[in-house]
VEXRONU-313494 format. One record per residue: x, y, z of N, C-alpha, C in turn; residue number from 1; residue in one letter. Coordinates in Angstrom, 1 decimal. Each point is the difference from the previous one (the first is absolute). Example, Ala and Ser with C-alpha at 12.3 -4.5 7.8 and 13.67 -1.06 7.14 Angstrom:
# residues 2
> n_u / n_v / n_w / ca_u / ca_v / ca_w / c_u / c_v / c_w / i / aa
> 13.2 / -5.7 / 7.8 / -0.9 / 1.2 / 0.0 / 0.9 / 1.2 / 0.0 / 1 / a
> -0.4 / 1.1 / -0.7 / 0.9 / 1.1 / 0.0 / -0.8 / 1.1 / 0.8 / 2 / s
# end
This chain:
# residues 206
> n_u / n_v / n_w / ca_u / ca_v / ca_w / c_u / c_v / c_w / i / aa
> -49.6 / -63.5 / -65.3 / -0.6 / 0.8 / 1.0 / 0.3 / -0.6 / 1.4 / 1 / m
> 0.5 / 0.9 / 0.9 / 0.4 / -0.5 / 1.3 / -1.2 / -0.5 / 0.9 / 2 / r
> 0.2 / -1.1 / 0.6 / -1.0 / -0.5 / 0.9 / 0.0 / 0.7 / 1.4 / 3 / d
> -1.0 / 0.8 / 0.2 / -0.1 / 0.8 / 1.2 / -1.1 / -0.7 / 0.9 / 4 / v
> 0.4 / -0.5 / 1.1 / -0.9 / -0.7 / 0.9 / -0.6 / 1.0 / 1.0 / 5 / k
> -1.3 / -0.4 / 0.4 / -0.7 / 0.8 / 1.0 / 0.8 / 0.0 / 1.3 / 6 / l
> 0.0 / 1.1 / 0.8 / 0.8 / 0.1 / 1.2 / -0.3 / -1.2 / 1.0 / 7 / p
> -1.3 / -0.3 / 0.1 / -0.3 / -1.1 / 1.0 / 0.5 / -1.4 / -0.5 / 8 / e
> 0.1 / -0.2 / -1.3 / 0.5 / -1.2 / -0.6 / 1.5 / -0.1 / 0.3 / 9 / v
> 0.7 / 1.1 / -0.3 / 1.4 / 0.1 / 0.2 / 0.4 / -0.2 / 1.5 / 10 / r
> -0.8 / 0.6 / 0.9 / 0.2 / 0.0 / 1.4 / -0.2 / -1.5 / 0.5 / 11 / k
> -1.0 / -0.7 / -0.5 / -0.2 / -1.4 / 0.3 / 1.2 / -0.8 / -0.4 / 12 / a
> 0.5 / 0.2 / -1.2 / 1.2 / -0.7 / -0.5 / 1.2 / 0.2 / 0.9 / 13 / e
> 0.2 / 1.2 / 0.5 / 1.1 / 0.3 / 0.8 / -0.2 / -0.8 / 1.4 / 14 / i
> -1.2 / 0.0 / 0.5 / -0.3 / -0.7 / 1.3 / 0.2 / -1.5 / -0.2 / 15 / l
> -0.4 / -0.5 / -1.1 / 0.1 / -1.5 / -0.3 / 1.5 / -0.4 / -0.1 / 16 / d
> 0.7 / 0.9 / -0.7 / 1.5 / -0.3 / -0.2 / 0.7 / 0.1 / 1.3 / 17 / a
> -0.3 / 1.0 / 0.8 / 0.6 / 0.2 / 1.3 / -0.3 / -1.2 / 0.9 / 18 / a
> -1.2 / -0.5 / 0.1 / -0.4 / -1.1 / 0.8 / 0.7 / -1.3 / -0.4 / 19 / m
> 0.2 / -0.2 / -1.3 / 0.7 / -1.1 / -0.6 / 1.5 / 0.0 / 0.5 / 20 / k
> 0.6 / 1.2 / -0.1 / 1.4 / 0.1 / 0.3 / 0.2 / -0.1 / 1.5 / 21 / l
> -0.9 / 0.6 / 0.8 / 0.1 / -0.2 / 1.5 / -0.1 / -1.4 / 0.4 / 22 / f
> -0.8 / -0.8 / -0.7 / -0.1 / -1.4 / 0.3 / 1.2 / -0.8 / -0.4 / 23 / t
> 0.5 / 0.3 / -1.2 / 1.2 / -0.7 / -0.6 / 1.3 / 0.4 / 0.7 / 24 / e
> 0.2 / 1.3 / 0.1 / 1.3 / 0.5 / 0.5 / 0.1 / 0.4 / 1.4 / 25 / k
> -1.2 / 0.4 / 0.5 / -0.1 / 0.6 / 1.4 / -0.1 / 1.5 / -0.2 / 26 / g
> -0.6 / 0.6 / 1.0 / -0.3 / 1.5 / -0.1 / 1.3 / 0.8 / 0.0 / 27 / y
> 0.9 / -0.4 / 1.0 / 1.3 / 0.8 / 0.1 / 0.9 / -0.1 / -1.2 / 28 / l
> -0.1 / -1.2 / -0.7 / 0.9 / -0.3 / -1.1 / -0.6 / 0.6 / -1.3 / 29 / q
> -1.3 / 0.4 / 0.0 / -0.6 / 0.6 / -1.2 / 0.2 / 1.5 / 0.0 / 30 / t
> 0.5 / 0.5 / -1.2 / 0.2 / 1.4 / -0.1 / -1.1 / 0.6 / -0.9 / 31 / t
> -0.1 / 1.3 / 0.0 / -1.0 / 0.6 / -1.0 / 0.4 / -0.3 / -1.4 / 32 / t
> 1.3 / -0.1 / -0.2 / 0.5 / -0.3 / -1.4 / -0.5 / -1.4 / -0.4 / 33 / q
> 0.0 / -1.0 / 0.9 / -0.5 / -1.3 / -0.3 / -1.4 / 0.1 / -0.5 / 34 / n
> -0.8 / 0.8 / 0.8 / -1.4 / 0.1 / -0.4 / -0.2 / 0.7 / -1.3 / 35 / i
> 0.8 / 1.0 / -0.3 / 0.0 / 0.7 / -1.3 / 0.3 / -1.0 / -1.1 / 36 / i
> 1.0 / -0.8 / 0.2 / 0.4 / -1.0 / -1.0 / -1.1 / -1.0 / -0.3 / 37 / n
> -0.6 / -0.4 / 1.1 / -1.0 / -1.1 / -0.1 / -1.2 / 0.5 / -0.8 / 38 / e
> -0.4 / 1.3 / 0.3 / -1.2 / 0.5 / -0.8 / 0.4 / 0.5 / -1.3 / 39 / v
> 1.2 / 0.5 / -0.2 / 0.5 / 0.5 / -1.3 / -0.5 / 1.4 / -0.1 / 40 / g
> 0.2 / 0.8 / 1.0 / -0.4 / 1.5 / -0.1 / 1.2 / 0.8 / 0.4 / 41 / i
> -0.2 / 1.3 / -0.1 / 1.1 / 1.0 / 0.4 / -0.1 / 0.2 / 1.5 / 42 / s
> 1.1 / 0.5 / 0.6 / 0.1 / 0.4 / 1.4 / -1.0 / 1.1 / 0.3 / 43 / r
> -0.1 / 0.9 / -0.9 / -1.0 / 1.1 / 0.2 / -1.4 / -0.4 / 0.1 / 44 / g
> -0.4 / -1.1 / -0.8 / -1.3 / -0.5 / 0.0 / -0.3 / -0.7 / 1.3 / 45 / l
> 1.0 / -0.7 / 0.6 / -0.2 / -0.7 / 1.3 / -0.3 / 1.1 / 1.0 / 46 / l
> 0.8 / 1.1 / 0.0 / -0.1 / 1.0 / 1.1 / -1.2 / 0.9 / -0.3 / 47 / y
> -0.6 / -0.1 / -1.2 / -1.2 / 0.7 / -0.2 / -1.2 / -0.6 / 0.8 / 48 / y
> 0.1 / -1.3 / 0.1 / -1.1 / -0.8 / 0.7 / 0.3 / -0.2 / 1.5 / 49 / h
> 1.3 / -0.2 / 0.3 / 0.4 / -0.3 / 1.4 / 1.2 / 0.8 / 0.5 / 50 / f
> -0.1 / 0.5 / 1.2 / 1.2 / 0.8 / 0.5 / 1.2 / -0.8 / 0.2 / 51 / k
> -0.1 / -1.3 / 0.4 / 1.1 / -0.9 / 0.3 / -0.4 / -1.4 / 0.2 / 52 / n
> 0.9 / -0.9 / 0.3 / -0.3 / -1.4 / 0.2 / -0.9 / -0.2 / 1.2 / 53 / k
> 0.2 / 0.8 / 1.0 / -0.8 / -0.1 / 1.3 / -1.5 / 0.3 / -0.3 / 54 / e
> -0.3 / 1.0 / -0.9 / -1.4 / 0.2 / -0.4 / -0.6 / -1.1 / -0.7 / 55 / e
> 0.8 / -0.7 / -0.9 / -0.5 / -1.1 / -0.7 / -0.4 / -1.1 / 1.0 / 56 / i
> 0.9 / -0.3 / 1.0 / -0.3 / -1.0 / 1.0 / -1.3 / 0.4 / 0.8 / 57 / l
> -0.1 / 1.3 / 0.4 / -1.2 / 0.5 / 0.7 / -1.2 / -0.3 / -0.8 / 58 / y
> -0.1 / 0.2 / -1.2 / -1.2 / -0.2 / -0.9 / -0.2 / -1.5 / -0.1 / 59 / i
> 1.0 / -0.8 / -0.1 / -0.2 / -1.4 / -0.1 / -0.6 / -0.6 / 1.3 / 60 / l
> 0.4 / 0.5 / 1.1 / -0.5 / -0.4 / 1.3 / -1.5 / 0.4 / 0.1 / 61 / v
> -0.2 / 1.3 / -0.4 / -1.4 / 0.6 / 0.0 / -0.9 / -0.9 / -0.9 / 62 / e
> 0.5 / -0.3 / -1.1 / -0.8 / -0.8 / -1.0 / -0.3 / -1.4 / 0.6 / 63 / k
> 0.9 / -0.6 / 0.8 / -0.1 / -1.3 / 0.5 / -1.1 / -0.1 / 1.1 / 64 / s
> -0.3 / 1.1 / 0.7 / -1.0 / 0.0 / 1.0 / -1.4 / 0.5 / -0.5 / 65 / v
> -0.1 / 0.5 / -1.2 / -1.3 / 0.4 / -0.5 / -1.1 / -1.0 / 0.0 / 66 / k
> 0.3 / -1.3 / -0.3 / -1.0 / -1.0 / 0.1 / -0.5 / -0.2 / 1.4 / 67 / p
> 0.9 / 0.2 / 1.0 / -0.3 / -0.2 / 1.4 / -1.0 / 1.1 / 0.4 / 68 / l
> 0.2 / 1.3 / -0.5 / -0.9 / 1.1 / 0.3 / -1.3 / -0.3 / -0.6 / 69 / i
> 0.0 / -0.4 / -1.3 / -1.3 / -0.3 / -0.7 / -0.8 / -1.0 / 0.8 / 70 / v
> 0.7 / -1.1 / 0.4 / -0.7 / -1.1 / 0.8 / -0.6 / 0.5 / 1.3 / 71 / q
> 0.7 / 0.9 / 0.7 / -0.5 / 0.5 / 1.2 / -1.2 / 1.0 / -0.2 / 72 / m
> 0.1 / 0.7 / -1.1 / -1.2 / 0.9 / -0.3 / -1.2 / -0.8 / -0.3 / 73 / e
> 0.2 / -1.2 / -0.6 / -1.2 / -0.9 / -0.3 / -0.6 / -0.5 / 1.3 / 74 / k
> 0.9 / -0.4 / 0.9 / -0.4 / -0.5 / 1.3 / -0.8 / 1.0 / 0.7 / 75 / i
> 0.5 / 1.2 / 0.1 / -0.7 / 1.1 / 0.7 / -1.3 / 0.4 / -0.6 / 76 / v
> -0.1 / -0.1 / -1.3 / -1.3 / 0.4 / -0.7 / -1.0 / -1.2 / -0.1 / 77 / e
> 0.4 / -1.2 / 0.4 / -0.9 / -1.1 / -0.1 / -1.1 / 0.0 / 1.1 / 78 / d
> -1.2 / 0.4 / -0.4 / -1.1 / 0.1 / 0.9 / -0.5 / -1.3 / 0.6 / 79 / t
> 0.4 / -1.1 / -0.6 / -0.4 / -1.3 / 0.5 / 0.8 / -0.5 / 1.2 / 80 / s
> 1.1 / 0.8 / 0.3 / 0.9 / -0.4 / 1.1 / -0.3 / 0.9 / 1.3 / 81 / l
> 0.1 / -0.6 / 1.1 / -0.2 / 0.7 / 1.3 / 1.4 / 0.7 / 0.3 / 82 / t
> 0.0 / 1.1 / 0.8 / 1.2 / 0.6 / 0.3 / 1.1 / -0.9 / 0.6 / 83 / p
> -0.4 / -1.0 / 0.8 / 0.9 / -1.0 / 0.5 / 0.6 / -0.9 / -1.1 / 84 / l
> -0.8 / -0.4 / -1.0 / 0.5 / -0.8 / -1.1 / 0.9 / 0.9 / -0.9 / 85 / e
> -0.3 / 1.2 / -0.1 / 0.9 / 0.9 / -0.8 / 1.3 / 0.2 / 0.7 / 86 / k
> 0.0 / 0.1 / 1.4 / 1.2 / 0.1 / 0.7 / 0.9 / -1.2 / -0.1 / 87 / l
> -0.6 / -1.2 / 0.0 / 0.7 / -1.2 / -0.1 / 0.6 / -0.2 / -1.4 / 88 / n
> -0.8 / 0.4 / -1.0 / 0.5 / -0.1 / -1.4 / 1.1 / 1.0 / -0.2 / 89 / q
> -0.1 / 1.2 / 0.6 / 1.0 / 1.0 / -0.1 / 1.4 / -0.5 / 0.5 / 90 / f
> -0.1 / -0.7 / 1.2 / 1.2 / -0.5 / 0.6 / 0.6 / -1.1 / -0.9 / 91 / l
> -0.8 / -0.9 / -0.5 / 0.4 / -1.1 / -0.9 / 0.7 / 0.5 / -1.3 / 92 / q
> -0.6 / 1.1 / -0.5 / 0.5 / 0.6 / -1.3 / 1.4 / 0.5 / 0.2 / 93 / t
> 0.4 / 0.6 / 1.2 / 1.3 / 0.6 / 0.2 / 1.1 / -1.0 / 0.3 / 94 / t
> -0.4 / -1.3 / 0.2 / 1.0 / -1.0 / 0.3 / 0.4 / -0.6 / -1.4 / 95 / i
> 1.3 / -0.1 / -0.2 / 0.5 / -0.5 / -1.3 / -0.2 / -1.5 / 0.0 / 96 / i
> -0.8 / -0.5 / -1.0 / -0.3 / -1.4 / -0.1 / 1.1 / -0.6 / -0.9 / 97 / q
> 0.3 / -1.3 / 0.3 / 1.1 / -0.7 / -0.7 / -0.3 / 0.0 / -1.5 / 98 / e
> -1.3 / -0.2 / -0.4 / -0.3 / -0.1 / -1.4 / 0.1 / 1.3 / -0.8 / 99 / d
> 0.2 / 1.1 / 0.7 / 0.2 / 1.3 / -0.7 / 1.4 / 0.4 / -0.1 / 100 / t
> 0.9 / -0.8 / 0.5 / 1.5 / 0.3 / -0.1 / 0.5 / -0.4 / -1.3 / 101 / v
> 0.6 / 1.0 / -0.7 / 0.6 / -0.2 / -1.3 / 1.4 / 0.4 / 0.0 / 102 / t
> 0.8 / -0.3 / -1.0 / 1.4 / 0.5 / -0.1 / 0.1 / 1.5 / 0.1 / 103 / e
> -1.0 / 0.7 / -0.6 / 0.0 / 1.4 / 0.0 / -0.3 / 0.6 / 1.4 / 104 / e
> -1.0 / -0.6 / 0.7 / -0.3 / 0.5 / 1.4 / 1.2 / -0.3 / 0.9 / 105 / t
> 0.7 / -1.1 / -0.2 / 1.2 / -0.3 / 0.9 / 1.1 / 1.0 / -0.3 / 106 / v
> 0.2 / 0.3 / -1.3 / 1.0 / 1.0 / -0.4 / -0.3 / 1.4 / 0.6 / 107 / t
> -1.3 / 0.4 / -0.1 / -0.4 / 1.3 / 0.6 / 0.2 / 0.0 / 1.5 / 108 / l
> -0.4 / -1.1 / 0.7 / 0.2 / -0.1 / 1.4 / 1.4 / 0.1 / 0.4 / 109 / q
> 0.9 / -0.7 / -0.7 / 1.4 / 0.0 / 0.4 / 0.6 / 1.4 / -0.3 / 110 / e
> -0.5 / 0.7 / -1.0 / 0.5 / 1.3 / -0.4 / -0.4 / 1.1 / 1.0 / 111 / t
> -1.2 / -0.1 / 0.4 / -0.5 / 1.1 / 1.0 / 0.7 / -0.2 / 1.3 / 112 / v
> 0.5 / -1.2 / 0.3 / 0.7 / -0.2 / 1.3 / 1.4 / 0.6 / 0.0 / 113 / q
> 0.5 / 0.4 / -1.1 / 1.4 / 0.6 / 0.0 / 0.0 / 1.3 / 0.7 / 114 / l
> 1.0 / 0.2 / 0.8 / 0.2 / 1.2 / 0.8 / -0.1 / 1.3 / -0.8 / 115 / e
> 0.5 / -0.1 / -1.3 / -0.1 / 1.1 / -0.9 / -1.4 / 0.5 / -0.3 / 116 / e
> -0.9 / -0.9 / 0.2 / -1.4 / 0.3 / -0.4 / -0.9 / 0.3 / 1.2 / 117 / n
> 0.5 / 0.1 / 1.2 / -0.8 / 0.2 / 1.2 / -0.8 / 1.3 / -0.1 / 118 / r
> 0.6 / 1.1 / -0.4 / -0.7 / 1.2 / 0.0 / -1.2 / 0.0 / -1.0 / 119 / y
> 0.3 / -0.6 / -1.2 / -1.0 / -0.1 / -1.0 / -1.2 / -0.8 / 0.4 / 120 / m
> 0.3 / -1.1 / 0.7 / -1.1 / -0.9 / 0.5 / -0.8 / 0.6 / 1.1 / 121 / m
> 0.7 / 0.8 / 0.8 / -0.7 / 0.8 / 1.1 / -1.0 / 0.9 / -0.7 / 122 / d
> 0.4 / 0.6 / -1.0 / -1.0 / 0.9 / -0.8 / -1.1 / -0.8 / -0.6 / 123 / r
> 0.3 / -1.2 / -0.5 / -1.0 / -0.8 / -0.6 / -1.0 / -0.5 / 1.0 / 124 / f
> 0.5 / -0.4 / 1.2 / -0.9 / -0.5 / 1.1 / -1.0 / 1.0 / 0.4 / 125 / y
> 0.5 / 1.3 / 0.1 / -0.9 / 1.1 / 0.3 / -1.1 / 0.1 / -1.0 / 126 / h
> 0.3 / -0.1 / -1.3 / -0.9 / 0.1 / -1.1 / -1.0 / -1.1 / 0.1 / 127 / k
> 0.5 / -1.2 / 0.3 / -0.8 / -1.3 / 0.1 / -1.0 / 0.2 / 1.1 / 128 / f
> 0.4 / 0.6 / 1.1 / -0.9 / 0.2 / 1.2 / -1.1 / 0.9 / -0.4 / 129 / i
> 0.4 / 1.1 / -0.8 / -1.0 / 1.0 / -0.4 / -1.2 / -0.7 / -0.8 / 130 / e
> 0.4 / -1.1 / -0.8 / -1.0 / -0.7 / -0.8 / -0.8 / -1.0 / 0.9 / 131 / k
> 0.6 / -0.6 / 1.0 / -0.6 / -1.0 / 0.8 / -0.9 / 0.7 / 1.1 / 132 / l
> 0.4 / 1.1 / 0.5 / -0.7 / 0.7 / 1.1 / -1.5 / 0.2 / -0.2 / 133 / l
> -0.4 / 0.6 / -1.1 / -1.4 / 0.3 / -0.2 / -0.8 / -1.3 / -0.1 / 134 / p
> 0.6 / -1.1 / -0.5 / -0.7 / -1.3 / -0.2 / -0.2 / -0.6 / 1.4 / 135 / l
> 1.1 / 0.0 / 0.8 / -0.1 / -0.6 / 1.3 / -0.9 / 0.8 / 0.9 / 136 / f
> 0.0 / 1.3 / -0.1 / -0.9 / 0.9 / 0.8 / -1.4 / -0.3 / -0.4 / 137 / t
> -0.3 / -0.2 / -1.2 / -1.4 / -0.3 / -0.5 / -0.5 / -1.3 / 0.7 / 138 / q
> 0.8 / -1.0 / 0.1 / -0.4 / -1.3 / 0.6 / -0.3 / 0.3 / 1.5 / 139 / i
> 0.9 / 0.7 / 0.7 / -0.2 / 0.3 / 1.4 / -1.3 / 0.8 / 0.2 / 140 / i
> -0.2 / 1.0 / -0.8 / -1.2 / 0.8 / 0.1 / -1.3 / -0.8 / -0.2 / 141 / e
> 0.0 / -0.9 / -1.0 / -1.1 / -0.8 / -0.2 / -0.3 / -0.9 / 1.2 / 142 / e
> 1.1 / -0.6 / 0.6 / -0.2 / -0.8 / 1.2 / -0.5 / 0.8 / 1.2 / 143 / g
> 0.5 / 1.2 / 0.1 / -0.5 / 0.9 / 1.1 / -1.5 / 0.3 / -0.2 / 144 / k
> -0.4 / 0.4 / -1.2 / -1.4 / 0.3 / -0.3 / -0.9 / -1.2 / 0.3 / 145 / e
> 0.5 / -1.2 / -0.3 / -0.8 / -1.3 / 0.3 / 0.2 / -0.5 / 1.4 / 146 / q
> 0.7 / 0.8 / 0.8 / 0.2 / -0.4 / 1.4 / 0.8 / -1.3 / 0.2 / 147 / n
> 0.8 / -0.3 / -1.0 / 0.9 / -1.2 / 0.0 / 1.3 / 0.3 / 0.7 / 148 / i
> 0.5 / 1.2 / -0.4 / 1.3 / 0.5 / 0.6 / -0.3 / 1.2 / 0.9 / 149 / f
> 0.6 / 0.0 / 1.1 / -0.1 / 1.0 / 1.0 / 1.2 / 0.9 / 0.0 / 150 / q
> 0.0 / 1.1 / -0.8 / 1.1 / 0.8 / -0.1 / -0.4 / 1.5 / -0.2 / 151 / v
> 0.6 / 0.9 / 0.8 / -0.4 / 1.4 / 0.0 / 0.6 / 0.8 / -1.2 / 152 / d
> 1.2 / -0.4 / -0.4 / 0.7 / 0.8 / -1.0 / 0.4 / -1.0 / -1.2 / 153 / y
> -0.9 / -0.3 / -0.9 / 0.2 / -0.9 / -1.1 / 1.2 / 0.3 / -0.9 / 154 / p
> 0.1 / 1.3 / -0.4 / 1.1 / 0.4 / -0.9 / 1.3 / 0.0 / 0.7 / 155 / y
> 0.1 / 0.5 / 1.2 / 1.2 / 0.1 / 0.7 / 0.5 / -1.4 / 0.4 / 156 / e
> -0.9 / -0.9 / 0.4 / 0.3 / -1.3 / 0.4 / 0.5 / -0.8 / -1.3 / 157 / t
> -0.6 / 0.2 / -1.1 / 0.4 / -0.6 / -1.2 / 1.4 / 0.5 / -0.4 / 158 / a
> 0.3 / 1.2 / 0.2 / 1.3 / 0.6 / -0.4 / 1.1 / -0.6 / 0.8 / 159 / h
> -0.2 / -0.2 / 1.3 / 1.0 / -0.6 / 0.9 / 0.2 / -1.5 / -0.5 / 160 / f
> -1.1 / -0.7 / -0.2 / 0.1 / -1.4 / -0.3 / 0.6 / -0.3 / -1.4 / 161 / l
> -0.4 / 0.8 / -1.0 / 0.5 / -0.2 / -1.3 / 1.5 / 0.3 / -0.1 / 162 / v
> 0.4 / 1.2 / 0.7 / 1.4 / 0.4 / -0.1 / 0.9 / -1.1 / 0.7 / 163 / t
> -0.5 / -0.4 / 1.2 / 0.8 / -1.0 / 0.7 / 0.1 / -1.3 / -0.8 / 164 / g
> -1.1 / -0.4 / -0.6 / 0.0 / -1.3 / -0.7 / 0.9 / 0.1 / -1.2 / 165 / y
> 0.0 / 1.0 / -0.8 / 0.8 / 0.1 / -1.2 / 1.5 / 0.1 / 0.4 / 166 / v
> 0.3 / 0.9 / 0.9 / 1.4 / 0.2 / 0.3 / 0.6 / -1.2 / 0.8 / 167 / f
> -0.7 / -0.6 / 0.9 / 0.5 / -1.2 / 0.8 / 0.2 / -1.2 / -1.0 / 168 / v
> -1.0 / -0.3 / -0.8 / 0.0 / -1.1 / -0.8 / 1.2 / 0.1 / -1.0 / 169 / s
> 0.2 / 1.2 / -0.6 / 1.1 / 0.2 / -0.9 / 1.3 / 0.0 / 0.6 / 170 / n
> 0.1 / 0.4 / 1.3 / 1.2 / 0.0 / 0.7 / 0.4 / -1.5 / 0.3 / 171 / d
> -1.0 / -0.8 / 0.2 / 0.3 / -1.5 / 0.2 / 0.6 / -0.6 / -1.2 / 172 / l
> -0.6 / 0.4 / -1.2 / 0.5 / -0.5 / -1.3 / 1.5 / 0.5 / -0.2 / 173 / k
> 0.3 / 1.2 / 0.4 / 1.3 / 0.6 / -0.1 / 1.0 / -0.9 / 0.8 / 174 / l
> -0.5 / -0.4 / 1.1 / 0.9 / -0.8 / 0.9 / 0.0 / -1.5 / -0.3 / 175 / k
> -0.8 / -0.3 / -1.1 / -0.1 / -1.4 / -0.5 / -0.4 / -0.9 / 1.1 / 176 / k
> -1.1 / 0.4 / 0.7 / -0.5 / -0.8 / 1.1 / -0.6 / -1.3 / -0.5 / 177 / s
> 0.0 / -1.0 / 0.8 / -0.6 / -1.3 / -0.4 / -1.5 / 0.1 / 0.0 / 178 / s
> -0.6 / -1.0 / -0.7 / -1.5 / -0.1 / -0.1 / -0.6 / -0.1 / 1.4 / 179 / l
> 0.7 / -0.7 / 0.9 / -0.5 / -0.2 / 1.4 / 0.0 / 1.4 / 0.7 / 180 / d
> 1.0 / 0.8 / -0.2 / 0.1 / 1.3 / 0.6 / -1.1 / 0.9 / -0.5 / 181 / e
> -0.2 / -0.1 / -1.3 / -1.0 / 0.8 / -0.7 / -1.4 / -0.3 / 0.6 / 182 / m
> -0.3 / -1.3 / 0.2 / -1.2 / -0.4 / 0.6 / -0.3 / 0.5 / 1.4 / 183 / k
> 1.1 / 0.1 / 0.8 / -0.1 / 0.5 / 1.3 / -0.4 / 1.5 / 0.0 / 184 / v
> 0.6 / 0.7 / -0.9 / -0.3 / 1.5 / -0.2 / -1.4 / 0.2 / -0.5 / 185 / y
> -0.4 / -0.9 / -0.9 / -1.4 / 0.1 / -0.5 / -1.0 / -0.3 / 1.1 / 186 / l
> 0.3 / -1.0 / 0.8 / -0.9 / -0.3 / 1.1 / -0.1 / 1.2 / 1.0 / 187 / q
> 1.2 / 0.6 / 0.3 / 0.1 / 1.2 / 0.9 / -0.9 / 1.1 / -0.6 / 188 / a
> 0.1 / 0.2 / -1.4 / -0.7 / 1.1 / -0.6 / -1.5 / -0.3 / 0.1 / 189 / f
> -0.4 / -1.2 / -0.1 / -1.4 / -0.4 / 0.1 / -0.5 / 0.3 / 1.4 / 190 / k
> 0.8 / -0.2 / 1.0 / -0.4 / 0.3 / 1.4 / -0.1 / 1.5 / 0.2 / 191 / e
> 0.9 / 0.8 / -0.5 / -0.1 / 1.5 / 0.1 / -1.2 / 0.4 / -0.7 / 192 / v
> -0.3 / -0.5 / -1.2 / -1.2 / 0.3 / -0.8 / -1.3 / -0.3 / 0.8 / 193 / l
> 0.0 / -1.2 / 0.5 / -1.2 / -0.4 / 0.8 / -0.3 / 0.9 / 1.2 / 194 / a
> 1.1 / 0.4 / 0.7 / -0.2 / 0.8 / 1.2 / -0.4 / 1.4 / -0.5 / 195 / k
> 0.5 / 0.5 / -1.1 / -0.3 / 1.3 / -0.5 / -1.5 / 0.2 / -0.4 / 196 / s
> -0.5 / -1.1 / -0.5 / -1.4 / 0.0 / -0.5 / -1.0 / -0.7 / 1.0 / 197 / l
> 0.6 / -0.4 / 1.1 / -0.8 / -0.7 / 1.1 / -0.8 / -1.2 / -0.6 / 198 / d
> 0.7 / -0.9 / -0.6 / -0.5 / -1.2 / -0.5 / 0.9 / -1.2 / 0.5 / 199 / i
> -0.5 / -1.2 / -0.1 / 0.7 / -1.2 / 0.4 / 1.1 / -0.2 / -1.0 / 200 / e
> 1.2 / -0.4 / 0.4 / 1.1 / -0.3 / -0.9 / -0.4 / -1.2 / -0.9 / 201 / v
> -0.8 / -0.9 / 0.5 / -0.4 / -1.2 / -0.7 / -0.8 / 0.4 / -1.3 / 202 / s
> -0.5 / 1.2 / 0.0 / -0.8 / 0.5 / -1.1 / 0.9 / 0.3 / -1.2 / 203 / a
> 1.3 / 0.1 / 0.3 / 1.0 / 0.3 / -1.1 / 0.8 / -1.2 / -0.4 / 204 / l
> -0.4 / -1.2 / 0.3 / 0.7 / -1.2 / -0.3 / -0.4 / -0.6 / -1.4 / 205 / e
> -1.1 / 0.6 / -0.6 / -0.5 / -0.5 / -1.2 / 0.9 / 0.2 / -1.2 / 206 / g
# end
């Protein structure tokens, strides 16, 4: 009797195989045929689950940031934290920590930096912003209600700040900016954030 796997199981196998090959061979050197051979499936089955190699990469990147979104949701919903504490933890969560860097995250970072993937990543960043925006807005609204933040347009302000933060920080990564350069931009963002919310920038140093 033929072993028929559940679609989600087969999809996960394809993603795992693609990630393995991207890490070993590089994204550009990996073909859909390589992925097909690695999983041991037909070409039709691969295209049943994914349109192309770019879609596989998109889903791998999306999967890699899911833990980040979950962590941010926990921060926002934590009633023991003040809006300012939530804001600081929100900032800390979006900074890549050295202990979270793995071979896979390095491979994905190098892959998304390729010129061929700029359009795809632009689409991804917009989707990422859609997920971050309501969370960031909720923090600002809480701060406004508690008279900690002085801001007339919480949602619109959050939209400008999140969009700028996501696109500028990722543009710096594309340019392979040094850690010192990244720190300067982060400090500049904190100053913009402090002015937007009418708080002292020293409150964002935590």
